[in-house]
N, C-alpha and C positions, 0 to 999 in steps of 0.2 A: 122306327125299324122299317126296313124295306118290305113291301107286300109282294108275295110271290104270285106268279101266274097260276091259275087254277083250271084252265081248260085249253084245248087246242084253238078254239075260237078266240080266246083271250090272247093266246100266243100270236095268232095271226094279226090281231088288232094292235098289240104292243109292238110287234116287229114293224108293221106298217108305219106306226107313229115314230118309231125310232129311226127309220130311214128317211121319212119325209121331213122331220124336224129333230135331228139328233140333239141339238143344244137344249131344246125344251124338254126332251125326254130325259136326258141325263141330269138336268137341273132338278127335275121332279124327284129323281132317286136321291140326289145329294142332299135335298132338304130334309131327309129323314135322319140325318146324322147331327151330332153336336159340333157346332162351329164356334170358335171364339169370335170370329168376324166373318160375315158372309162375303162371298166372292163378288167382284165387280163385273167380271165377264166370264161366261161359261166356257168358251173355247176360242183360242186363237191358234192358227196353224198354217204351215205349208210344208209339203214333203220334199221341197227342193233343197232346203238348207241341211237337214230337216229341223223344223222347230215346231213343237207341239206343247201347248199350255192349257191345262184344264182348271177350271174354277179359279181363275186368275185373281189374285188379291185376297183369296180366302185364307183365314188363319184357323189353325186347329192343332190338336195332338191326337194321333191315331189311337194311342193307348186309352184316352178318355172314352173313345168309342168302343174299344175292345173290353174295357173293364169298368170304369167309373159309372157309365150310364146304365149298367146292368145291376148295380149293387142294391138298389132299392127293391127291385122285383125279383132278382135272381141271386142275391148275395149268397144264399146257402145252397144254390144249385152247383153240382159238379161242373167245373169248367174243363179241367184236364184230368183224365183217368189214365194213370200210368201203369202199364203192364210190364214188369221187369223181365229180364232175360230168363231167369230161372223160374219155372212154373210153380215151384213149391214156395216161392217168396210171395208175400201179400202184395196185391195191387194197391196203389195209392190214389186216393180221391182228393183233388184240390178244388175247393169251392172258389167261386168268383171273389168272395171276400178275402180268402186266403191268398189267392193268386195276386190280387191287387196289392196286398201287404208285402208279399214276397218280391213283386216287381219293384215296388217303391224302395225296399231295402237294398235290392241288388243295384238299382239306379244310384242310390247313395254310395254304394261301394265303388261303382264306376267313377263317380264324381270325386270321391276321396283319393282315388288313384290317378287323377288327372284327366278323366274323361269329360268332355264338354260338347256343346252344340257344334255340329259340323265335323267333329273328329270321325275317323274311320276306326272301328273296333272289330277285330277279327275273332270269330268264334270257331273253335276247333274241338268239338265235343262229341261224346256218345249221345245216344237217344235217351236222355234223361230229362226230367222236368226242368232242371236248371238251364238246359239249352233254350227251351221256349221262354223261360223267364228272362234269360240274358238278352234274347232278341227284343222282347218287349221293354226291358230296362234301357237298352240303347235308344229305342224310339222315345221312351219317356223323357230322356234328357236331350233329345235332338241329335244324338250321334248316329252315324250311318253304320249299320251292321253289315259285315261281310262274313257270311257263314261258309266255312270250307268243310266239305265232307270228310269225316274222320277216317276214311279209307285212302285218302291221298298221302303221298310220300312227303318227306321233309322238304325235298326240292320243290315240289308242286306247291306246298304250303308257303314256303319262302317267296316263291315267285308271285303269289297272290297278295301276300302281305306287302311286298315291296312295290308292286304296281300301284296300290292305293295308299301306300304310306300309312299303314295303321300304327297307332301309338300304344294300343293295349291289345294283348292277346288273352282270351279267356279259354282255358283248356281244362284237362283233367289228368289225374295221375294215370288213368287208363280207362278201358272200357271192356265190357263183355259183349261178345257177338257169337251166339251159339256156344259151341264148346271152346272157342278161342278167347284168350285174354289179349287185348291190344295195349301196348305200352305207349300211350299217347304222349306222356311227358317227355320221354326220350326222343321221340320223333320231333316234338315241338322244340326241344332244346337244340337239336341239330339244325332245325330251320332257323332258329333265332341267332345262330352264329353268323348268319348272313343278313340279318334284318336290323339295321341300325336305328330304324324309326321306332321300334318297340321300346317303350320305357318301363312298362309294367306287364307282368304275366300273372294272371289270377287263376289259381288252380283249385278245381273241385276234387275232393277226395272221394273216389268211387270204388276203386279196387283195393285200397289200403296197401299199396306197394311202397317199397322203399324208394324214394326219389331224392335227387340232389336239388337243393334250392339255391338259386343264385342270389346272393345278398343284394339288397336294394332294388332288385327287379321282381323276384318271385314272392308271391304272398298266397297263403291258403285262404280260400273263400270262406270256410267256416270261421276262421279267426277274424276276418274282416266283418262278417255278419254279426259277430257276438256283441259288438258295441256300436252298432250303427242305428241311426234314427229311422223310425218307421214311416215318417211323412216325407213325401217328395212330390212337389207340385209339378205338373206336366208342363214342359217347355212349350211356349207358343211357337208354332212352325208355320211357314208359308205352304200353301197347297202344292207348290212346285219345288219345295225343298226335297232333297234326296232322302229316301227312307232306307234303301239298301243297295248294295252292289252284290251281284251274284255272277261268278265266273262260269263261262261255258266255252266249249271248244268251237273253233271255227276252222276254216279251210287253210289257215296259216298255222304255224307252230305256236303262236302266242295266244293263250286263252283271252277271251274278251270279257271285260268287266261290265256286264249289263247293268244299267242304272235305272232304278224305278223311283218315282216320286210319290209323295204321301197322299194327296187328295184324291186323284183319279184312281190310284191303285186301291185305296180303301173302298171307294164306292163300288168299283167293279168286283172286288173280292167278295163282298157280302152279296151283291146282286147275283153273281154267277153261282155261288155256293147254294144259296137258298133255292134258286130256280132249277138248277140241274138236278140236285138231290131231292128237291121238294121237302126240305127239312122241316119237321114239326117240333114244337116246343120240348117234348119229352124224349126225342130220339137220342139214341146213342150212336155216334158217328165215328167210324174208324177208317182213316187213311193210313195204309201200311208203309208209306214212303219214309224217307229220311229227311229231316229238316235241312240237311245239306243241299238239297235240290229244290227247285222252284215249286214242285208239288207240295213239299213240306211247308214252305213259306206261306203259300196261298191257301192250302187246304188241310193243314194241320193246325197252323197258328192263326193267321189273320182272318180268313173267311169264316171259320166256325166261331171264333171268339167275337168277331163283329156281330154275328147273328145270334149271340147268346146261347150257343149250342154246347153240348158236352162232346169234347174231342178226345179220342183215345190216342195215346202215344205208346209205341211198342219198342222195347229195347232190343228184342231178339231177332231171329230169322225164322222163316216159315217151316224149316225142316228140323228145328231143334226143340225138344229132344227127339222128336220124330215128325213125320210129315202131316201129323194131325194138329199141329200147334195153332195154326190160324183158326181152325174150326173149334178147337177147345176154348180159345179166347172169345170167339163169337158166342158160344153157348154160355160161358161163364159170365159175360157182361151183357148178354142179351142185346147184341149189336143189331141195329136196324139198317144202317147205311154203311156199305162196305166198298172201299175204293182201293184197287191194287193194280199191278202191272201185268201185261200178258206174259212176261218172262216168269213171274211167280205162278201164274195160272198153268202154264205149260209144264213147269217143273213138278207141280203137285198133281197134274193130270197123269204124269208118268208113274206115279206111285200107286200102291194098292188102294182101291176104292174104299176099303174098310177104314182107312184113315179119315175119310169123310163121313161114312155111314155110322161111325161110333158116336157122332155128336148130333145134338138137336140144333138145327139151323132155322127153326121156324120163326125166330125173331126177325130174320132178314126181310127187308121190304124193297131195298134198292141195291143193285150191284153196279160197280163202276170199273172202268178200264182206262189206264193212262200210260203215256210214255212212248207208245209206238202203236202202229196199226195192229189190231188183233186178228189172227187167222180164224177161219171158219170153224176148224176142229176145236180150238180152244174156246171160242165163243159158245159153241153148242154144249161142250162139257160144263162150262161155267153155268150156263142157263139150266141145264138138266140136273146136275148133281149138287150145285151150290144154291141156285135160286129155285130149284124144284119146279121150273117152268112157271114160276109165280112172281118173279122179281124182274122188273125192267132193267136192262143193262145199259147204262149210260157210257157209251164209247166216246171218250172226250178227246178232241184234238186241240192242242195249244202248244205253246213254247215258253222257254225262259223269257224270251223277249216280249211275249204278249201279256205276261203277268197273270192271265186267267184263262179259263176255258172259253174257246171261241166258237167251235162247231161241235155240237153235242145234242143228243136227245134231252128233253126235259122229262124226268122220270114219270111215267104214267100219263104224260100229256101229249107228247109227240110220238110219231110212229117209229118203230125200231126196224133195222135191217142189218143182219149180221155182217160185220166187217166195215160198216158205214158209220162215219161220225154223224151222218144224217144232215141236220139243218143248222144254220147259224143262229147264235143267240141274238136276241134283240140288241140293236146297236152295232152289230158286226156286219160289214158289207164286203163279202168275199167276191172275187172274180177270177176267172181263168184266162190266161193269156197265152198266145203262141210264142214261138222263138223270136218273132219280130216285135213282140210287145203289144200286138193287137189283141183286144179283148175278144174272147170267144163267147158268143151269146147262145142261148137256147140250151136244150138238154141233150143227154146222150152224147156228151163231148168230153174231151180230156185236154189238159194243159198244165201250165205252171200256176200254182196258187198264189194270188196276191190279195191284199186288202186295200180297198180304194178310199177309205175314209177313216180318220183317227177314232180310236176308242179310248176310254179313260185310263186303262191300266197298261198301255203300250210303253215300251222302253222310251226313254228320252234321249239317251246317248250311250256311248261306251266310255267308261271312266278314262279320262285323260286322252281320248282319241276320237273326237267327234267326226273327223274326216273318215275314219275307218267305219264308223256307224253309217255315214252317208253312203259310202262305197258299197258296204255289205248289204244294206237293206233297201236303199232308196235310189240307187243309180242304175240298176239293171233294167228296171221298167219305170221311167220317170213318172212322177205323180202317184206312184203306188208303193206300198210296203211289200217287198218280196219275201215270202216265207222260206224259200229254198226247197219247198216240197212240190212234188207233182201231185195232181189230183184229177179224179174223174167225177163228173156230175151226170148222174144217170137219168133215165127217161122221166123219173118222178121228181127231179130236181134235188136229189140227195147227194151229198158229198162223200167221196171215199178217198182217203189219202193213199197214194201209191208209193211213197218213199221219197228220199232225198234226191235232188237233181244236181247237187254240188259235191265237192270233195269232203263230205262228212258222212260217217256211217253211224248207225243207231244200234248200240249194243246194250241189251237188257234195258232199253228205254233211255239210255244215256248217250248223248251225242259225243262222238269222238272225231276230232279233225284228223284227216289222214296225215297231214304234215307234222302234227304234234307227236303222233306215235312213231312216224318215220324218223323224226329227229332223235327220239329216244333210242330207237334201234341202232341208228347210225353212230351212237356213242360207243358201241362195242368196238374194240380195237381192230377186229378182223373184218368188220362190215365196211365195204366201200360205198354201197348205195342200197337203198331199200325202197319198196313200194308196197303199200297195203291197200286192200280192197275188202269190202264186205261180201259175205256169202251166206246163203240160207243156213240157219242153225236151228235145230229142233227145239231148243229151250230158250236161247237168247234172242231169237228172231233173226239177228244178224251176228255172225261170228267174224273175227278178224283173221284174214289170210295174208301172211307176209311173204313177199318175194325178196330174197337177199342176195346181193352180189358180194362175194367174199374175196379177200386177198388170195392170190393164186398159190402162195407158198404156205398157206395155213390149212391144216387138216380140219375138216368140219364133220361133226357127228352129233349125237344126241346131247353130249356135254356142251357143245357150242350152242345148241338150241336152248338149253337150260340157262346158260350164261346170258343169252339175249333176253330171255324172259325175266331174269333177275334184274337186268339193266333197265328194262321198261318199268318193272315194279318199283325200282329205286327212284326213277325220274318222275314217273306219273302216279303209279299205284297199281295194285293188282287188277283193277277194273279194266286196264288198257292192254293186258297181256294178249298177244296173238294166240289164236287157237291152233293155227297151223303155220309152220315156217318151212318154206321151200328154198333151198339154195339153188341159184340160177347163174348162168354165165353172163347174162345180160338182160336188159329189159326192153320191151317193144317201145321204141321212141320214134317220133317224127324227126325229120331232118332239122327242125328247129329245137329239138331236145325235149319236147313234151312227151311225157309218159302216156301211152294209150291205155288208160285204166279200163276202158270198155273191154278190151281184149283180155286183160288180166282177170277181170270180173267173170267173164264167160268161162275161162279156164278153171277158176276157183269153183264155179257152179257146176262144173262137169259138162258144160254145154259147148262143145268144140266143133259142132257140125257146121256152124255158120258164123265165122268170126268177122264177117264183113270185109270191107276194102282194106287190104294191108299194103297196098302199093305205095303209100306215102311214108312207110317205115324206112328208117335208115338201114336196118338189117332185118328183113322179114324172116330169115332163117332161124333167128333166135326163138321164134314162136314154137317151132316143132320141138326144140329141145325142152322148152318149158312145159309143153303138153305132155311129153314123155315122162317128165319127172314130177308131174302133178300129184299131190297127196290125196 
């Protein structure tokens, strides 16, 4: 098991070693895991192709490190503690022994239904233990899992299945989410009408609804498990074989299938989890994310289980049955380490403080923030009312593409500063560059955030499109990985993320490509063209402001707005719905046809005093019309 850092002096020493000799540093961490065959070469890389290989030639199975190696010492320890949607239903404790058995059985179900090494298997499920079990079962047999968040539409699900040509879908009859019941099987069936690669659909019975089962394709999970073998040897995998694909929005309309490999991701997931949270053997750890996002992959499933921790999974939402639910769960299970998003913090901050004060939060030792930069007010509320000024807040910066936390305090070890991600983890070499790609040295500076040396959990490619991977992350600043984020480094050398610098907006911690949402809006028959920008939102951090040019002979009103929202929900999902829609006669474009989003952003923010140079616009008069109609 990886040994965690225990003092600031030790952090400084480890960071220095990790930068001066990265290969020796990461080889030392990797040696704490179970390998079927040790690697021949720790690292081979260049950022021009790009090509990055960690622990080259090493053979392993990640589930043996998540499960098998813990059984002797931690077999009866709770691995997953599942809290269901309804507070009056009992929580379920799954020990490492039980989890091992259930993963093996599920792996055999996958094999029985045609799953094998190298296959892509799509998981479209609610936040139930079977989702985590399915993730690990895929890894057990060497299949590549592609988890799709259960809030995405049928079209979005089909798009992701077809891109990676999945042959099995694992889903459920439905799911509970607060007061809502979501009919996942109907959504999945609609998606599969356009997914010829899917040969089997395995369905979990969760809400006991009446569903139609397609002969020779659909099978019930409980029927499959009833007569399946308990034993499943872990498939031998290469360190650079793919572990999972996870789709994320980009600046084009096509989601990107970010691809992570096994060996490096495994090493970094445990290392970052243990060190950032300073996790102890008996801690109860709760990350409130969904496994459909990278946070859930790395810090609900893999990181905690690799570390032999107890990880809480929560099916519900923070405001059901009321705004005290998070704190009721913390008290009930005596949670020690709590990791959530600024969006959730702001939403609960807006509620009556009695929803917090009714519960005993004294078990909490570490608080975490993830998904977007946290604002000062939310940070201070979190610190005072949840942590009682006694819990360090680890404000973590990282991305789907990085696989793990990159810049973050180590709880109780490194200094905190509200709204700052603070310092890089050992092994991470950030740098700031100017618009010309020149590195900006020293402190009290600002620029675009890049990483100049590979780390084990970084993406290897985009599924089926390596050139897009190169263009997106490695071509803007040659020799460096470009994060797409702006960043400030203060006088003390601490890092603060200032937001996206590309055509991506961050809504409730989830990245949305402007083109993807615009393409969905443009599907409405009356929309000629649209442009979206982000604007400050009290709860979400950023809201989506849509400007729409409509056909001149169409009457537009609130009904039209509702139709546009329904179209976006149908194509992407409710998470992408614009918060404001303004109908405009035109958009501010340059003579070459480029939309000046800078101007639209200023108008959406209500800051029209200085819109900058508009002389390059094809029709500058359109700006005044847009300003007058701003919502």
